[in-house]
Z-matrix of the N, CA and C atoms (Angstrom, degrees):
N
C 1 1.470
C 2 1.534 1 112.11
N 3 1.363 2 116.95 1 -24.36
C 4 1.428 3 120.28 2 -179.74
C 5 1.583 4 113.47 3 -61.29
N 6 1.271 5 115.34 4 -30.15
C 7 1.490 6 119.43 5 -176.65
C 8 1.535 7 108.66 6 -66.68
N 9 1.370 8 120.89 7 -32.94
C 10 1.443 9 121.47 8 -179.84
C 11 1.548 10 112.63 9 -91.93
N 12 1.317 11 116.02 10 3.07
C 13 1.466 12 119.99 11 -175.21
C 14 1.523 13 110.58 12 -108.18
N 15 1.299 14 115.30 13 137.53
C 16 1.451 15 121.60 14 177.70
C 17 1.504 16 111.23 15 -151.12
N 18 1.331 17 118.47 16 171.63
C 19 1.413 18 118.89 17 177.66
C 20 1.522 19 111.12 18 -56.28
N 21 1.331 20 117.96 19 130.78
C 22 1.452 21 122.18 20 -175.71
C 23 1.495 22 116.59 21 100.79
N 24 1.408 23 113.00 22 -13.40
C 25 1.445 24 118.50 23 179.40
C 26 1.523 25 110.96 24 -67.82
N 27 1.296 26 119.06 25 144.30
C 28 1.482 27 124.50 26 176.22
C 29 1.539 28 105.61 27 -94.48
N 30 1.273 29 119.51 28 118.43
C 31 1.436 30 124.57 29 176.43
C 32 1.481 31 111.76 30 -113.20
N 33 1.326 32 114.49 31 160.84
C 34 1.533 33 122.03 32 178.50
C 35 1.530 34 102.90 33 -116.09
N 36 1.338 35 114.30 34 122.47
C 37 1.487 36 122.05 35 -178.96
C 38 1.519 37 108.33 36 -143.41
N 39 1.305 38 116.88 37 143.82
C 40 1.423 39 121.65 38 179.14
C 41 1.541 40 109.13 39 -74.67
N 42 1.346 41 114.70 40 120.72
C 43 1.467 42 120.34 41 177.96
C 44 1.536 43 107.92 42 -131.58
N 45 1.327 44 114.77 43 160.59
C 46 1.462 45 120.62 44 173.61
C 47 1.470 46 109.36 45 -85.78
N 48 1.367 47 116.75 46 155.48
C 49 1.447 48 123.21 47 177.40
C 50 1.566 49 106.88 48 -71.85
N 51 1.303 50 115.16 49 167.91
C 52 1.486 51 119.66 50 -179.93
C 53 1.507 52 116.47 51 -56.66
N 54 1.287 53 118.16 52 -17.82
C 55 1.463 54 118.76 53 178.07
C 56 1.569 55 112.36 54 -93.95
N 57 1.375 56 113.90 55 7.02
C 58 1.440 57 119.76 56 178.27
C 59 1.525 58 113.15 57 80.03
N 60 1.291 59 118.60 58 20.01
C 61 1.482 60 123.67 59 -179.52
C 62 1.524 61 109.23 60 -127.29
N 63 1.334 62 115.89 61 -171.37
C 64 1.445 63 122.32 62 171.53
C 65 1.474 64 115.44 63 51.15
N 66 1.334 65 118.71 64 62.79
C 67 1.488 66 117.83 65 174.57
C 68 1.521 67 110.33 66 -56.13
N 69 1.320 68 114.99 67 131.51
C 70 1.460 69 119.56 68 -176.63
C 71 1.544 70 109.33 69 -150.26
N 72 1.208 71 117.69 70 145.34
C 73 1.456 72 122.42 71 176.79
C 74 1.536 73 107.62 72 -75.50
N 75 1.309 74 115.94 73 116.20
C 76 1.487 75 122.89 74 -172.62
C 77 1.524 76 111.27 75 -124.35
N 78 1.295 77 118.85 76 155.02
C 79 1.438 78 119.94 77 174.21
C 80 1.519 79 107.96 78 -78.43
N 81 1.331 80 113.33 79 150.18
C 82 1.501 81 120.31 80 176.78
C 83 1.508 82 105.90 81 -148.74
N 84 1.312 83 116.33 82 154.77
C 85 1.470 84 121.95 83 -178.30
C 86 1.567 85 107.10 84 -105.34
N 87 1.317 86 115.91 85 129.59
C 88 1.451 87 120.71 86 176.55
C 89 1.570 88 109.26 87 -73.89
N 90 1.343 89 116.03 88 125.89
C 91 1.447 90 117.75 89 178.71
C 92 1.549 91 108.22 90 -117.28
N 93 1.337 92 119.11 91 -5.88
C 94 1.422 93 122.14 92 176.54
C 95 1.510 94 108.91 93 -160.76
N 96 1.296 95 116.07 94 141.55
C 97 1.457 96 119.80 95 178.73
C 98 1.542 97 110.16 96 -125.56
N 99 1.327 98 114.73 97 129.61
C 100 1.496 99 120.20 98 173.86
C 101 1.521 100 106.57 99 -122.68
N 102 1.277 101 117.57 100 83.63
C 103 1.454 102 119.61 101 -173.87
C 104 1.578 103 110.78 102 -115.87
N 105 1.314 104 114.30 103 39.15
C 106 1.470 105 117.70 104 175.36
C 107 1.498 106 113.83 105 -54.79
N 108 1.294 107 117.25 106 -38.52
C 109 1.465 108 123.98 107 174.09
C 110 1.450 109 107.29 108 -135.33
N 111 1.378 110 115.35 109 114.41
C 112 1.466 111 120.52 110 -173.63
C 113 1.505 112 113.39 111 -61.11
N 114 1.290 113 118.86 112 -17.16
C 115 1.428 114 120.94 113 175.67
C 116 1.491 115 116.36 114 -74.42
N 117 1.356 116 115.82 115 -28.90
C 118 1.428 117 122.25 116 179.84
C 119 1.517 118 112.74 117 -122.33
N 120 1.319 119 115.13 118 1.50
C 121 1.510 120 115.37 119 -177.56
C 122 1.476 121 114.00 120 -61.77
N 123 1.314 122 113.89 121 157.47
C 124 1.472 123 117.19 122 177.88
C 125 1.559 124 107.54 123 -134.95
N 126 1.331 125 111.74 124 164.00
C 127 1.443 126 120.64 125 172.05
C 128 1.429 127 110.56 126 -125.63
N 129 1.309 128 118.79 127 150.72
C 130 1.454 129 123.99 128 173.43
C 131 1.518 130 107.35 129 -103.26
N 132 1.337 131 118.43 130 122.84
C 133 1.387 132 121.44 131 -175.32
C 134 1.518 133 112.85 132 -126.07
N 135 1.355 134 116.11 133 156.75
C 136 1.460 135 123.52 134 172.92
C 137 1.506 136 107.31 135 -116.85
N 138 1.307 137 116.64 136 125.25
C 139 1.443 138 122.02 137 -175.18
C 140 1.558 139 109.86 138 -66.80
N 141 1.357 140 113.63 139 151.79
C 142 1.442 141 120.91 140 178.83
C 143 1.565 142 106.37 141 -114.96
N 144 1.329 143 116.53 142 143.90
C 145 1.401 144 122.83 143 179.32
C 146 1.521 145 111.30 144 -131.31
N 147 1.352 146 117.79 145 141.71
C 148 1.448 147 118.72 146 171.22
C 149 1.522 148 111.92 147 -98.70
N 150 1.314 149 117.45 148 4.28
C 151 1.452 150 121.15 149 172.15
C 152 1.564 151 109.35 150 -85.33
N 153 1.349 152 115.62 151 89.16
C 154 1.419 153 121.48 152 -170.48
C 155 1.564 154 109.42 153 -76.88
N 156 1.294 155 114.10 154 136.47
C 157 1.441 156 119.50 155 171.15
C 158 1.516 157 114.39 156 88.86
N 159 1.311 158 118.67 157 -0.75
C 160 1.531 159 120.24 158 179.44
C 161 1.537 160 109.17 159 -84.17
N 162 1.286 161 117.90 160 -34.60
C 163 1.473 162 121.31 161 178.60
C 164 1.504 163 110.58 162 -85.08
N 165 1.281 164 117.44 163 154.62
C 166 1.511 165 124.23 164 176.01
C 167 1.525 166 106.65 165 -56.42
N 168 1.320 167 119.03 166 126.87
C 169 1.436 168 123.89 167 177.49
C 170 1.558 169 113.91 168 -56.15
N 171 1.327 170 114.41 169 -24.32
C 172 1.498 171 117.30 170 -179.42
C 173 1.543 172 111.96 171 -70.77
N 174 1.372 173 115.84 172 -13.72
C 175 1.478 174 117.91 173 179.90
C 176 1.472 175 112.27 174 -117.41
N 177 1.360 176 120.23 175 14.26
C 178 1.388 177 123.68 176 178.07
C 179 1.463 178 115.75 177 -116.05
N 180 1.318 179 119.73 178 154.89
C 181 1.395 180 126.36 179 170.24
C 182 1.506 181 110.02 180 -133.24
N 183 1.379 182 115.29 181 117.07
C 184 1.524 183 121.77 182 177.42
C 185 1.530 184 106.61 183 -61.88
N 186 1.322 185 115.32 184 136.32
C 187 1.485 186 122.65 185 -179.35
C 188 1.530 187 112.78 186 -108.77
N 189 1.343 188 116.14 187 148.45
C 190 1.475 189 118.17 188 179.01
C 191 1.558 190 111.66 189 -62.58
N 192 1.301 191 114.21 190 139.70
C 193 1.494 192 121.19 191 179.65
C 194 1.527 193 108.15 192 -150.02
N 195 1.301 194 116.49 193 166.69
C 196 1.470 195 123.62 194 170.71
C 197 1.510 196 106.14 195 -154.62
N 198 1.315 197 116.87 196 144.29
C 199 1.464 198 118.83 197 -175.61
C 200 1.523 199 113.61 198 -61.34
N 201 1.324 200 117.61 199 -21.22
C 202 1.512 201 120.02 200 174.38
C 203 1.493 202 112.41 201 -96.67
N 204 1.296 203 118.20 202 8.99
C 205 1.473 204 125.49 203 -178.07
C 206 1.516 205 110.91 204 95.01
N 207 1.287 206 114.46 205 117.89
C 208 1.529 207 119.41 206 -177.83
C 209 1.543 208 107.56 207 -65.52
N 210 1.330 209 117.37 208 138.99
C 211 1.445 210 121.88 209 -176.53
C 212 1.563 211 114.57 210 -60.54
N 213 1.316 212 119.18 211 -25.38
C 214 1.441 213 120.84 212 177.40
C 215 1.526 214 114.01 213 -103.13
N 216 1.382 215 116.35 214 -47.69
C 217 1.468 216 117.38 215 -175.00
C 218 1.556 217 112.11 216 -86.03
N 219 1.313 218 113.09 217 -20.18
C 220 1.468 219 121.90 218 -176.42
C 221 1.572 220 113.07 219 69.27
N 222 1.378 221 117.65 220 0.74
C 223 1.512 222 121.57 221 176.69
C 224 1.458 223 110.35 222 -65.34
N 225 1.329 224 116.70 223 132.01
C 226 1.458 225 120.71 224 174.55
C 227 1.524 226 115.09 225 -110.22
N 228 1.317 227 116.11 226 16.39
C 229 1.406 228 121.96 227 172.96
C 230 1.559 229 110.08 228 -153.85
N 231 1.301 230 116.42 229 158.57
C 232 1.452 231 120.13 230 -178.17
C 233 1.537 232 109.20 231 -54.41
N 234 1.357 233 113.67 232 136.51
C 235 1.474 234 120.11 233 -179.17
C 236 1.506 235 107.04 234 -147.88
N 237 1.341 236 113.47 235 155.98
C 238 1.440 237 115.39 236 176.16
C 239 1.550 238 108.90 237 -140.82
N 240 1.314 239 115.93 238 149.09
C 241 1.457 240 122.29 239 175.56
C 242 1.579 241 105.11 240 -81.45
N 243 1.336 242 113.97 241 133.01
C 244 1.449 243 119.70 242 177.29
C 245 1.496 244 109.85 243 -103.03
N 246 1.340 245 115.52 244 97.41
C 247 1.483 246 123.05 245 -167.23
C 248 1.514 247 115.34 246 -70.78
N 249 1.330 248 118.60 247 -8.37
C 250 1.463 249 119.34 248 172.30
C 251 1.519 250 110.53 249 -101.41
N 252 1.326 251 117.55 250 10.48
C 253 1.479 252 120.71 251 175.11
C 254 1.531 253 106.88 252 -112.13
N 255 1.273 254 117.23 253 74.18
C 256 1.429 255 125.66 254 -175.41
C 257 1.497 256 109.61 255 -106.03
N 258 1.316 257 115.51 256 129.25
C 259 1.489 258 121.31 257 -177.19
C 260 1.427 259 112.43 258 -137.90
N 261 1.346 260 119.36 259 135.30
C 262 1.476 261 122.80 260 169.33
C 263 1.485 262 108.81 261 -95.73
N 264 1.337 263 115.96 262 120.55
C 265 1.417 264 123.38 263 -176.84
C 266 1.550 265 110.74 264 -123.27
N 267 1.347 266 114.07 265 149.77
C 268 1.466 267 116.91 266 176.64
C 269 1.514 268 109.22 267 -67.46
N 270 1.340 269 115.09 268 149.79
C 271 1.470 270 118.91 269 175.44
C 272 1.553 271 111.67 270 -59.36
N 273 1.312 272 115.35 271 -28.25
C 274 1.484 273 118.75 272 -179.99
C 275 1.452 274 112.29 273 -67.27
N 276 1.362 275 121.50 274 -15.93
C 277 1.481 276 125.41 275 -175.87
C 278 1.577 277 108.31 276 -85.51
N 279 1.302 278 116.10 277 -15.05
C 280 1.479 279 117.66 278 -176.86
C 281 1.495 280 110.45 279 -73.05
N 282 1.351 281 115.09 280 123.93
C 283 1.483 282 118.77 281 -176.82
C 284 1.528 283 112.72 282 -97.30
N 285 1.269 284 115.84 283 -6.20
C 286 1.474 285 119.03 284 176.51
C 287 1.537 286 110.85 285 170.68
N 288 1.334 287 114.54 286 162.89
C 289 1.414 288 119.16 287 176.39
C 290 1.566 289 105.74 288 -127.56
N 291 1.348 290 115.12 289 145.93
C 292 1.443 291 117.48 290 179.23
C 293 1.562 292 108.50 291 -159.51
N 294 1.332 293 115.69 292 110.04
C 295 1.426 294 119.03 293 179.33
C 296 1.507 295 114.97 294 83.65
N 297 1.288 296 113.23 295 178.50
C 298 1.449 297 118.89 296 177.59
C 299 1.539 298 111.31 297 -156.95
N 300 1.284 299 117.24 298 157.42
C 301 1.410 300 125.11 299 -179.01
C 302 1.534 301 113.36 300 -93.13
N 303 1.296 302 121.13 301 124.44
C 304 1.434 303 122.46 302 179.37
C 305 1.530 304 112.54 303 -54.32
N 306 1.297 305 116.69 304 146.66
C 307 1.444 306 124.76 305 -174.36
C 308 1.569 307 113.60 306 -46.41
N 309 1.289 308 118.45 307 -46.44
C 310 1.466 309 119.30 308 -175.03
C 311 1.537 310 111.64 309 -62.43
N 312 1.315 311 117.60 310 -28.94
C 313 1.444 312 119.47 311 174.56
C 314 1.473 313 113.41 312 -76.11
N 315 1.361 314 117.56 313 -37.39
C 316 1.480 315 121.95 314 176.32
C 317 1.554 316 108.37 315 -60.94
N 318 1.304 317 117.35 316 -40.38
C 319 1.455 318 121.77 317 178.59
C 320 1.476 319 112.03 318 -63.15
N 321 1.317 320 117.15 319 -44.21
C 322 1.516 321 121.53 320 179.18
C 323 1.555 322 109.86 321 -67.42
N 324 1.282 323 119.38 322 -40.60
C 325 1.470 324 123.53 323 179.25
C 326 1.467 325 107.68 324 -65.03
N 327 1.315 326 119.26 325 -49.07
C 328 1.491 327 122.23 326 179.96
C 329 1.477 328 111.11 327 -58.05
N 330 1.351 329 116.57 328 -44.08
C 331 1.441 330 122.33 329 -178.98
C 332 1.546 331 110.77 330 -59.14
N 333 1.316 332 118.26 331 -45.18
C 334 1.432 333 122.11 332 178.07
C 335 1.523 334 112.85 333 -68.58
N 336 1.304 335 116.84 334 -37.32
C 337 1.489 336 119.11 335 176.53
C 338 1.480 337 109.97 336 -61.61
N 339 1.395 338 114.36 337 -51.01
C 340 1.493 339 119.37 338 -177.64
C 341 1.492 340 110.94 339 -62.64
N 342 1.362 341 118.53 340 -34.33
C 343 1.457 342 120.94 341 179.22
C 344 1.541 343 114.33 342 -69.24
N 345 1.279 344 117.01 343 -19.40
C 346 1.470 345 122.80 344 179.45
C 347 1.543 346 110.65 345 -79.98
N 348 1.284 347 117.00 346 -20.70
C 349 1.539 348 122.40 347 -179.12
C 350 1.539 349 112.47 348 50.29
N 351 1.352 350 112.78 349 44.17
C 352 1.452 351 120.52 350 178.09
C 353 1.477 352 111.04 351 -104.96
N 354 1.376 353 117.74 352 130.35
C 355 1.395 354 114.34 353 171.63
C 356 1.484 355 113.12 354 -75.86
N 357 1.340 356 118.97 355 140.13
C 358 1.478 357 119.62 356 -179.58
C 359 1.492 358 111.85 357 -63.77
N 360 1.314 359 117.07 358 153.05
C 361 1.407 360 125.78 359 172.62
C 362 1.493 361 106.81 360 -74.12
N 363 1.327 362 120.94 361 130.70
C 364 1.446 363 120.89 362 175.09
C 365 1.542 364 108.85 363 -121.26
N 366 1.263 365 113.12 364 95.30
C 367 1.512 366 120.12 365 -176.55
C 368 1.441 367 111.21 366 -146.23
N 369 1.329 368 115.17 367 174.34
C 370 1.453 369 121.58 368 171.72
C 371 1.496 370 108.84 369 -64.34
N 372 1.384 371 119.80 370 137.12
C 373 1.420 372 121.64 371 -175.68
C 374 1.530 373 115.21 372 -55.64
N 375 1.316 374 118.36 373 -21.18
C 376 1.474 375 120.33 374 -178.50
C 377 1.517 376 112.34 375 -85.27
N 378 1.315 377 118.61 376 -7.83
C 379 1.441 378 120.16 377 177.40
C 380 1.513 379 112.88 378 -125.27
N 381 1.277 380 117.70 379 28.73
C 382 1.464 381 124.66 380 179.62
C 383 1.505 382 110.44 381 -62.68
N 384 1.337 383 114.78 382 136.55
C 385 1.408 384 121.17 383 172.99
C 386 1.476 385 110.86 384 -92.28
N 387 1.374 386 117.24 385 105.77
C 388 1.446 387 119.51 386 -175.74
C 389 1.577 388 109.96 387 -80.77
N 390 1.355 389 115.86 388 171.16
C 391 1.425 390 121.15 389 -176.09
C 392 1.579 391 108.20 390 -69.30
N 393 1.351 392 112.20 391 167.13
C 394 1.492 393 114.89 392 -175.72
C 395 1.538 394 111.20 393 -84.76
N 396 1.351 395 120.17 394 -7.00
C 397 1.483 396 117.91 395 -179.06
C 398 1.490 397 111.20 396 -76.78
N 399 1.337 398 118.63 397 149.60
C 400 1.450 399 120.55 398 -175.56
C 401 1.581 400 113.92 399 -83.68
N 402 1.341 401 114.30 400 88.48
C 403 1.430 402 119.12 401 178.79
C 404 1.454 403 111.80 402 -126.49
N 405 1.292 404 119.83 403 166.78
C 406 1.512 405 123.37 404 -179.25
C 407 1.499 406 107.26 405 -92.08
């Protein structure tokens, strides 16, 4: 799967909700790939939420969507990247890829992530520590 994955890819990975419960396969945006060895490679992702307006606007980026499925992102409802919900996950945790985020959005997401000066959580996807803000 690493060969078809790059920065900006939308991946589906099981993450916990912000309250640390409800493991669910959720979309996330790849912002860094470390795939030197596909058996131990990891990706750095930012979680995506369709619960608009619950997270602080300073840490979100609205993503392109269309009710019939956006041609690039494939999102069919409003969604936003939650830039303080950054997780490093093993490539083996990725359950699928679907769509990608245009470069200008990746740049905005990366800028917000870098501005937060937060180290990513590096854990098994089933025990991820989500951000403290109340988002889905």
